[in-house]
N, C-alpha and C positions, 0 to 999 in steps of 0.2 A: 488491518493497521491500512496507513496511507500518509505518505509522503505528502504535507502540502506547501506554499508559500506561508510563513511567519505572516505576511498579510494579511492572511485567508484564516490565521487561525481567532477561533472564537470562545468566549468565555465557557467554563464548563466542558471543554473539549481536555484529553486525557494524555498525556503525554506515553507514547507506547516506546520510546527510546528515546536514553540522556542527551538532552541540549549540550555541549561541548561548543567551548571555544576554538578557534582553528589552532590553538594550544595546547588542544587537548583539557583543558580544565572543563571538571563538569558545572554547566550553570546549574542544571534542576533534573532530579532522577526523573527515570520510569514510573509512571505513575500518579504525578504530578498533574493534579487539575490546573488548567490554567485561568489567569486573573488576566482584568484589562491592565493592570499597572505589569504586571510578567511580561505581556505580549509586546509591551510599550518597549520595555525595558531590555528584550530580544532585537526590536526593531531597529534602536539606537546602537546596539552593539553589532548593526550589522549580520548578525544571523538570518540567513537568506531562507532554510527551510525547519521545518519540525516532523516528526513523524506522531500521528498523535494512532488511539485505538478508534476502531471502527475504519468507516469510510464515510465522514459525516458531510466531503465537500465533495459535488455533481461534478466532470469535467465532463465537457462536450464531445461528444464522440465516442466516449468511455464506454467499451462493451460490458453487460453486464455475463455473470458465471455463466448462466446459461447460453447466453449467444458466443458467448467462446467456446464452448464444448459442442455446440452445432456446426460451426464454424471447423473444427476439429474432426467431427463426421463428416462433413463436406470433403474435405481434403482429402481423406481418407477410400471416402466412397468407390471407389474405382479400383481398390488395391484388396480386396475383404479377402481375395484366396492366397495371400501372400503370407504366409505368420511371421517373419521379421516385421514386417512393417505393421501386422496387425497389435505385436508385442510394444512396440514403437509408439502406437496413437496411444492403446493400454497406459502406456507408464509416464504420456505428456499427459493424458486428463485427471493422472490421478495427480500429478505435480503441480496440476492446476488448480485441482479441488482442493490440496492439503495448502497450498501459499495462501487460498481464501479462506482458509479455516483462522490462517492466522492474523486474517483482520480483523 
C-alpha cells in the first residue's frame, strides 16, 4: 500500500483505505477502483492524499526492500557478537518485511 498525492492517482488504481472528508465522512470505501471523475471530485474537494494498493508511484530516492535490508545489515555489521543488538536487528528486519507485504 502507498499513500500518494491525489494528483498522482490514476484510473484503475484501487483504494487501500477509505477516503474521508476532514469531518470523517467516507467518500469512497477501501477496495474502490479509481476513475477519472472520482479523482477530479477528490481534487475539487481538496482531498490531498489517497492510499492505494500496491506501490504504483515511483518516488525518487526511495529504496527497495532489498536495499533497506542491506542497509540494516550494514548498520549492525560491527556488533555481531552482541545478542541484544542481534535480536533488535532481527526484529527490525521482520517488521520491515511485514510492512512491505501490506503494500
